[in-house]
N, C-alpha and C positions, 0 to 999 in steps of 0.2 A: 114208575107207573105200574099199577097193578091192573090186570084185566081179567074178565070172566068170559070164557068161551062156552057157548051152548053147542052141544054135539050136532054136527051136520056134515054131510058129504060135500066135497068141493067139486065144482064143475065149471069148465070154460077153458080159456086160453091164457097162458102166461109166458112172457118172454123172460128167461132167466137172466139176472144181472151178469155183467162181465166178470170173468174170473179174477178174483182178487190176487191169486198167485201169479197169473200172467201179467196183470196190470202192474204190480209191484216191480216185476223184473223189466218190463218194457219201459217203464218210466225211468228206472235207474240207468238202463242202457242208453236211452235217449239223452239223459242228462250227462252221460260220460262221452257221448258222441261229439265230434267237432263240427257242429252245424245245427240246422233246424230240422226237427222231426215233428210229425203230427201223430199223436196217439188218441184214437177216437173210440167211441163206444164205452167210455168209462162210466161205471156206476160208482158214485162217490160213497165212501164210508170213512169212519174215523181212522182206520188203518191206512187207507190209501192217502188220505189227507196228511197223515203223519209222514209218509214217505215223500210226498211232494214238498212239504215244508222242510224236511231234512235236506233234500238235494238243493232246495233254494238256499238254505243256510250255507251250503258249501259252494255256491256260486253259479248254479244253473238258473236259467230263466224259465218261468212257467206263465202262460196266459191262457185263460179259458176261452174256447171258441164261442163266438156270439150266437151262431145259428141254432145250436142245440144244447149248449152247456155241458156236453159230454165229451168234448175234445180238448186235449191239452196241447197247445203249441209250445214245444220245448226247445229252448236254445241251450245247447250243451255247454258245459264248463270249458272255457278256452282262456286260460290265464286268469289273472285278477282274483286269485284265491284269497279268501279272508284270512287274516292273521289268526283269528280264533272264531269258532262257531259254537253256538248253543243250540242243541237239538232236543226237542220234546218228542219222544216216541209215543206219547200217550200210553196205550196199553198194547201196542203192537210189537210182538216179539220178532216178527219178520223185519220191521223197520230197524229195530235195534241191532239185530244180528247181521243184517245186510249192510248197514251203514257204518258200523265200526271199522270193517276193513277198507271201505271206500275212503273214509276220512283219513285212515292210516296211510293209504297209498297216495293220497293227495298231500300228505304232510301237514294237515291242518290240526292244530290243537283244538280239541273238541270236548265240550261238557255235555253229557247225556242226562236227560231227565225222563222219568216215566211214572205211570200211575197204576192203580190196581195191584195185581200180583206181579206186574212186570219187574219191579225192583228185586224180587226174589228169584226170578228165573236165571239160571246159571249162565255165566259167560267165561267160566274158568278156562275153557279150551283156548279162547282168544288171549286171555291174560298170559297163559303159558307159551303158546306158539308165536303169537305176535311179539311177545316179550323177547323171544329168541331172535327176532328179525327187525329190531330197531325201534320198537314201540314201548313206551313206559305208561303204566296205568297208575292212577291214584284212586284205588277202588277198595271199598270197605264193606263188601257183601251187600250193598244196596245202591240206590240212586239218590241224588246225582253222583256221578263220578266223572273224572276227566282222563283223557289220554293224549299223549303227544309223541312226536318223533316222526321218522320217515320210514315207511315199510320197505324192506329189502327182499329181493327174490331169494329162493332157496327151497329147501325141503320142509314141508309142514306135515307133521304126524297128527292125524285127527281121528278120534273115535267116531265110528259111524252109527253107533247105537244111542247117541244122546239127542242130536237133532241135525237133520240134513241142512238146516239153515246155516250152520257153520261152514259147510262145504260150499253152498251157494255164495255166501258172502266172500269167500276167498276166490272162487272162480271168477266173480265179477272183475277183480282187480289185479290178479297175478299177471294178466296179459299186459297191463300198463307198466309193469316194472322193468327195469334194466336187467336182462338176464332171464333165463328160463327157470321155471319153478315146477315143483311136483307136490301133489297132495298124496300122502301115503295113508291109507285107511288101516287103522290098527284093530278094527273090529268090523263086523258085518254092517253094511250101510242100510239103515232102515229109512223108510219114506223115500226110496230111490226115485219114484216118479217125479218128486219135486225137483230133484237134481236134473232129471231129463228135461223138465220144463225150462230150467235155467239154461242149459246147454242149447236147447232149441231156440230160445229167444236170443241169446248171445249170437248165435250163428246168423240170425236174420239181420243183426247189426254189424256183421262182418268179422266177428271174433270167434276163433275156433278153439276147441278143447280136445285133446287126445286121451282116450281111455287106456289105462294100463292094467296089468294083471291085478294090482292091488290099489288102484286109485286113479288119479288123473295127472296128466302132464300138460302144462300150459306154456306156450312160447311167449317170451317177453316182447316188449316194444310193438305190440299189436295196436291197432287204432280202431275204435268204434266209429262206424260210418252212420250218418243220419239215415233214418228209415222211418217210414210212416206205415201204420197198420191199425186195424180195428181189433179190439180185444174180444176174444171169443167168450161165450157164456161159461159159467162156473158149474161144473158137475157136482161140487160139494153142496151147492145151494139147490141144484136140480134134484138131488137125492131126496130132499124132503117131500117134493111133489111126486116123485116116482114111488116112494113108500106110501104116500097117501093114496095113490092110484091102486097099489096092491091091496090096500085096506078097504077099498070100495069106492074111492072117488074117481072122477073122470076128468082129468086135466090134460089138455094138449100142451106139451112143453116145447117151447121154441128158443131160438138163439143159441143153439149148441153145435159144436163142431164134431161130427161123427168120427173124424180122424184125429181127434185130440189125443195128446200124450198125457193128459191129466190122469193121475192115478185113481181119483174118485169116480171115474167112469166105470170102475169095477162094480159099482152098485147095481148096474144093469145085469152083470153076470150072476151076482148073488141072488137077485130077485128071480132071475130065470131059473136058477138051480132050486129055488125054494117052492116055486109055484107049479102045480101040476093039476090039471083038470079043475081049476078053480080053488084048489086047496093050498094053504100055506104050510109048508113043511118046516123042519128045523134046519139049522146050519151050524157049521164050525167055521169061524172066520179068523184067519191070521190078519190082524189089523196093523201090523208093523208099517205097512206102506200106505194105509188109509185111515189114520187115526181120527180124522175129522168126521168120518162116517159113523163112529161108534154110537153116539146118542140115538140117532135115528134108526140104526140097525137094531139097537136094543128094543126100541118101540116095535119094530116089525116082528122081532122074535117073540114078543109078548103075545102075539096073535097066531103063533105057529102051532103045530100039532104036538111037538115034543120039545124037550130041553135043547136050547141052543147055547153055544159057547163062543165067546169072543176072547182071543188070547193075543199075546205079544203086543199089548197096548199099555205097558207100564208107564211110558212117557206121558200119558194123559194125566198123570198126577200133577204135572207142572204146567198145565195149560191155564186158561183164564180162570178156571176153577180146578180142583182135583176132580177131573172129569169122570173118573171111574166112580168115585163116591157120589157125585152129584147126578150122574146118569142113573145109578141104582136108586137114589132117593126119589128121582122123578118117577121111575117105574113103580116103586113100592108105594109112594104117596097117592097114586091114583088107582091102586088095586091090583097091581102086578106083583111079580115075584122075581127080584133080581138080587144076586149075591156077588159081592166083590171078591175077586181072587187076587193072588199076588200080581198078576199081569193082565187081568181082564175082568170078564163078567160071565156068570152063568145066569141065563134067563129061562125061567120055567113058566110056560103058559098057564094063565088062569082062566082063559076062555071068555072071561068078561071082566071089564075094568069099570069101576063105579065112579071114577072121577075123584077130584080132591084138589088140594092146594100144592102147587109146585113153586119152590124158591129157585130163581134163576142163578143165584150166587154170582150175578154179574156176567154170566156166560151166554153168549148169543146162541150157541148151538143147543143148549139146554132149553132155551125159550122156544126155538123153532121145532125141536123134537116134541116138546109138550103140546104145541099147537097141532101137530100131526096126530099125536095120540088122541087128542080131543075129538077128532073126526069119528072115532069109534068107541068112545066111552059111553056109559049109560047115564052119566050125570055131568054137571058142569065141571070144568077145569079152570081153576083160578091160578094165574101165573103172576108171581110177585117179581117186580124188577124186569118187566117185559121190554123196557127201553134198551136192554142190552143188545137187541138186534141191530142197533145203530152201528155197532162195531164192524159188521160185514154186509148187512142186507137191510138198510134203513127202511126200504119200502115193503118189507115182508108182509106186514099186517095190512097194508093198502092192497097188495096183491091177494092176500088171503080173503079179505072182505069182498073183493071183486069177483072171486071164485065162489062166493056164497057162504063164506065163513061168518059165523055169528059172534061178534065181539062186542063187549061192553067195557068201557073204562070205568073202574070202580074206585080208583085212587090215582092222583097225579103225583103223589109224593114219591 
């Protein structure tokens, strides 16, 4: 679907959809609990549906609550495991990297499928480390692939600078194994806030993790307890509206937890540091812990007073798109000036952006960042492949229009 946005400021109230990061984790913990949990306030997306379907394939029960459709009644896995499971992760890297260790700990032979760029996203760390602890992979650098065996406790040596998703995946299941385990980080842990979210959610389900000097220690034979909760709003999605406000819109943003451990809450600190007496200044942002903010921060920087720098974001090259290249293309195609570096971006303000055509490259965050930029361009912004928002925020354009955004669909292909 291609759309054309006519520049206009946004105004009104919006409730931010639930945190995809928290929802993934809560649904997995509920599925591993021995009993019934209610997870409410879920805003569905293709990624969340992939995780629900994955845990269903491994033996958990899910039923949608009838009163609002935003609650999942979850019956945890309690025996009766399938002999073999087939899991379609769609394009969700979180689903893939979280569920591989889950299936391994349950001892279920599993075939994994995926789409888009997911088959090219690396899982080498799992092949190496799980391979040392009882798991066999039939993997040929793409999908589908299969894995089998029974995961064993022990010491897992994991690089921290590839993806925190590997750490999260292991934390979920080491507690279920016979014997204690340890994750030893062999490099600095990037995206640490996502691991904090994991540990926080696990604790609410009764499973604890101890931090060590160079990683984490997890006691074995722990039990996930049933627990019901409402998922808090997602700061990575709220960031788009916070930036829109900084660029002149007036949106009241609701459904957020001010005490959240979400790393993307840092957008508030960045905006506060940039804005002074109504002027937008420049910034230097280490995005190793906040990679999802990069596209919209690049839009914000384009309207600053001086050159801004985003660094420590090299991992964005293996997201839904090469997000450094596609973010730079977004900025440059609508009249900005962004340069890709080895690990980030340099954004030089042009003070005016004339509009133009942006290719989403199938990346939801490129679409939403372009829509925010369109609130301040001098001309129309055409976004090709705008349906990519379905990955994380299917109602984004519904909310955008409700706030006064002017959108016309120009092609459904």
